[in-house]
C-alpha positions in Angstrom: -0.2 0.0 0.0 2.3 2.3 -1.1 1.7 5.8 0.9 -0.4 4.6 3.4 1.6 6.0 6.6 4.7 5.8 8.4 5.1 2.3 9.5 5.9 1.7 13.4 5.5 5.0 13.8 4.2 6.1 17.2 3.0 10.0 17.7 2.8 11.6 21.5 -0.4 13.8 21.5 -1.3 16.3 24.0 -1.3 14.6 27.3 -3.7 11.8 27.5 -3.5 10.2 24.0 -1.2 8.6 22.1 -1.3 8.0 18.2 0.9 5.1 16.2 0.6 4.6 12.6 1.2 1.6 10.5 0.1 0.5 7.2 -2.2 3.2 7.0 -4.0 2.2 10.2 -4.1 4.9 12.9 -3.9 2.9 16.3 -5.4 5.8 18.6 -5.3 5.4 22.4 -7.0 7.1 25.6 -4.1 6.9 27.5 -4.8 8.0 31.2 -5.3 4.4 32.7 -4.7 5.4 36.7 -8.4 7.2 36.0 -9.7 4.7 33.9 -9.3 7.3 30.8 -11.7 9.5 32.4 -12.2 13.0 30.4 -10.9 15.7 32.1 -9.5 19.2 30.1 -6.3 17.5 29.3 -7.9 14.2 27.7 -10.8 16.1 25.9 -7.9 18.4 24.5 -6.0 15.6 23.5 -8.9 13.6 22.1 -9.8 16.8 19.7 -5.8 17.3 19.0 -5.7 13.4 17.9 -8.8 13.6 15.3 -7.4 16.8 13.9 -4.6 15.3 13.3 -5.6 12.5 11.6 -8.1 14.5 9.6 -5.4 16.1 7.9 -3.1 13.1 7.3 -4.2 11.6 3.7 -2.6 8.5 4.7 -4.4 7.6 7.2 -7.0 4.7 5.5 -8.3 3.6 8.9 -8.6 4.4 12.4 -8.9 2.1 15.5 -9.8 4.0 18.8 -9.2 2.5 22.1 -8.3 2.7 26.2 -5.3 2.0 27.7 -5.7 0.0 30.8 -9.0 -1.7 32.6 -11.3 0.2 30.5 -12.3 2.0 27.6 -13.6 5.6 29.3 -15.4 6.2 32.4 -16.8 9.6 31.2 -16.5 12.4 32.5 -14.0 12.9 35.4 -16.1 12.6 38.7 -13.5 15.5 40.1 -14.9 17.9 38.0 -18.8 17.8 39.1 -18.2 19.4 41.9 -17.4 22.6 39.9 -20.5 21.8 38.0 -22.4 21.8 41.7 -20.8 24.8 42.3 -18.9 23.1 45.0 -14.6 22.9 45.7 -12.3 20.5 44.3 -12.1 17.9 46.2 -8.6 16.4 44.5 -5.7 18.5 45.3 -3.6 17.5 42.2 -3.3 20.7 40.5 -4.0 18.7 36.9 -7.7 19.3 37.9 -7.4 23.0 37.7 -8.0 23.9 34.2 -11.4 21.3 34.7 -12.5 23.2 37.6 -12.3 26.3 35.6 -13.8 24.6 32.8 -17.1 23.3 34.2 -17.5 26.4 36.5 -18.8 28.2 33.5 -20.7 25.5 32.3 -23.9 27.6 30.7 -21.3 29.9 28.4 -19.2 26.9 26.7 -21.7 24.8 26.0 -24.3 27.0 24.5 -21.2 28.0 22.5 -20.7 26.7 19.1 -16.5 25.9 17.8 -15.9 28.0 15.0 -17.5 27.1 11.9 -18.9 23.7 13.4 -22.3 22.6 14.8 -20.6 21.2 18.0 -19.1 23.2 20.9 -16.1 21.5 22.4 -17.5 18.8 24.5 -19.6 17.5 21.8 -16.9 17.8 19.1 -15.1 15.3 21.3 -17.5 12.7 20.0 -18.8 14.3 17.0 -15.2 14.4 15.2 -15.2 10.3 14.6 -18.1 10.2 12.3 -16.9 12.9 10.3 -13.1 11.6 9.7 -13.6 10.7 6.1 -12.0 7.4 7.2 -13.4 4.3 8.8 -13.0 4.5 12.5 -13.3 1.3 14.9 -13.7 1.8 18.4 -12.7 -1.5 20.6 -14.0 -0.9 23.9 -13.5 -3.0 27.4 -13.9 -2.6 30.5 -16.1 0.5 31.5 -17.9 2.4 28.7 -19.4 5.2 30.7 -21.5 8.3 29.9 -19.1 10.1 27.6 -16.6 7.6 27.0 -20.1 6.0 25.1 -20.5 8.7 23.6 -17.0 9.0 22.1 -17.6 5.2 21.1 -20.8 6.0 19.0 -18.9 8.3 17.4 -17.3 5.4 15.4 -18.7 3.5 12.8 -18.2 0.3 14.4 -18.0 -1.1 17.8 -16.0 -4.1 19.3 -16.8 -5.0 22.8 -15.3 -7.5 25.1 -18.4 -9.4 26.4 -18.2 -8.2 30.0 -18.1 -4.5 29.3 -20.0 -2.3 31.3 -22.1 0.1 28.9 -24.3 2.7 30.3 -25.7 6.2 29.7 -24.7 7.0 32.8 -25.6 10.9 32.7 -29.0 10.4 35.0 -26.5 9.4 38.1 -25.3 13.2 38.5 -28.8 14.4 37.2 -27.9 15.5 33.9 -28.4 14.6 30.4 -26.2 13.2 27.5 -24.9 15.9 25.9 -21.8 15.0 23.9 -24.4 14.0 20.2 -24.9 10.5 22.0 -29.2 10.8 21.6 -29.1 11.6 18.1 -26.7 8.7 17.5 -28.0 5.9 19.5 -31.3 6.8 18.4 -30.1 5.7 14.7 -28.8 2.5 16.0 -30.8 1.2 18.6 -34.2 3.2 18.2 -36.3 5.6 20.4 -38.0 3.0 22.9 -35.1 1.7 23.7 -33.3 4.9 24.1 -35.1 6.5 26.1 -35.3 3.6 28.7 -31.2 3.4 28.3 -31.2 7.2 29.2 -34.1 7.7 31.5 -32.0 4.8 33.7 -28.7 5.1 33.1 -29.0 1.1 33.8 -26.1 -1.4 32.8 -25.6 -3.5 29.7 -22.9 -6.2 29.1 -20.8 -5.9 25.9 -23.1 -8.7 24.7 -26.5 -6.9 25.8 -25.3 -3.8 24.1 -24.8 -5.7 20.9 -28.0 -7.3 21.3 -29.7 -3.5 21.3 -27.6 -2.2 18.3 -25.6 0.0 20.4 -22.7 -2.0 19.6 -21.3 -4.1 16.6 -19.6 -7.2 17.4 -18.8 -9.3 20.7 -15.3 -10.2 20.9 -13.2 -11.6 23.8 -10.6 -9.9 21.7 -11.5 -6.7 21.0 -8.5 -4.4 20.3 -6.9 -7.6 18.1 -10.3 -8.2 15.9 -10.9 -4.2 15.4 -6.9 -4.0 14.0 -8.1 -6.8 12.0 -11.3 -5.3 10.3 -8.9 -2.3 9.9 -6.2 -4.1 8.1 -8.7 -6.0 5.9 -10.8 -2.4 5.2 -7.2 -0.5 5.0 -6.0 -2.7 1.9 -9.5 -1.5 -0.1 -9.2 1.4 -2.6 -9.1 4.4 0.2 -11.4 6.6 -2.4 -13.7 4.0 -2.6 -14.0 3.5 1.3 -14.5 7.5 1.9 -17.2 7.7 -0.3 -19.3 5.0 1.0 -18.6 6.2 4.5 -20.0 9.9 3.2 -23.0 7.7 1.8 -23.8 5.9 5.1 -24.0 8.7 7.2 -25.8 11.6 4.7 -28.5 8.4 4.7 -32.1 9.5 6.3 -31.0 13.0 6.6 -32.2 14.5 3.6 -34.4 13.5 0.4 -33.3 10.7 -1.5 -33.0 12.8 -4.4 -30.0 14.4 -3.0 -28.4 10.9 -1.7 -29.1 9.1 -5.2 -27.4 12.3 -6.7 -24.6 12.2 -4.7 -24.1 8.7 -5.0 -23.8 8.5 -8.9 -21.6 12.1 -8.6 -19.0 9.9 -6.5 -19.0 6.8 -9.2 -18.7 9.0 -11.6 -15.3 10.3 -10.1 -14.3 6.6 -8.6 -15.0 5.1 -12.9 -11.5 5.1 -14.4 -9.9 6.6 -11.5 -5.9 5.6 -10.7 -6.6 3.8 -7.4 -9.8 2.3 -9.2 -8.0 1.2 -12.1 -5.3 -0.5 -9.7 -7.6 -1.8 -7.7 -8.9 -4.0 -10.7 -5.8 -4.9 -12.4 -4.7 -6.0 -8.7 -7.6 -8.2 -8.6 -7.3 -9.8 -12.3 -3.5 -9.9 -11.9 -3.6 -11.8 -8.6 -1.6 -9.2 -6.3 -1.7 -6.6 -3.7 -3.1 -3.5 -5.1 -0.9 -0.3 -4.1 -2.5 2.4 -4.0 -2.3 6.4 -3.9 -3.0 8.4 -0.9 -6.3 10.4 -1.7 -6.1 14.4 -2.7 -9.2 15.6 -0.7 
């Protein structure tokens, strides 16, 4: 796969997130294992920076998103909840100072949109994975709570360990899911199921999450299986894969005429393009294709 990213390259992000790339696959890991990858300000910043870096890299074909340690993500750092309630920090660790300042002014930042985007900062942390041009596969284990669940929902495909714990947990704190989770859940699981999960905050096993449509596959080794699927996708024409993700994301959000027209326009651009010709010739000649990176 020519141009498919540096081999074995590990890029340190802002604190809390790492990215390793190989053969066009970006292995993105939330890296705060001592706190179950809970979301504080440095974690939010790191996730946003990771998304922006990946969006700007045409060599990336697929992203695998996971969490280090004992869980995928425990959601909002509980130490930040005191600031929402107007309390004082319960943890003297100075790393929480920014989080208290952030959440103490909760009404302003949450109502503001990011420049040129439909999201605020918190929503963008989850939404950016669905708007990334390439497929994103989440590998979930341990806890997948609240904001962590909403980040996982931003992925295109979700592998989960059978004993993982999934929960729309915000009702525990008398809050609501505000990181794009409700619209994403309704597309996956249906209105009545989502209402029950949001109203109660009840725990789902990974197996039940798949049964309800919240996750895609049960796996005893979710990261390994996510990487294997990523490798399979990365061997396909990246132009076609990007086009299919765009069509799938837009389905049901606009009139059929608009979807049908974009489908035709994308196909018109694909037929006879260098990567399409290379894929066809490689298949006929029984060899691996060598693709060029997309230019836009």
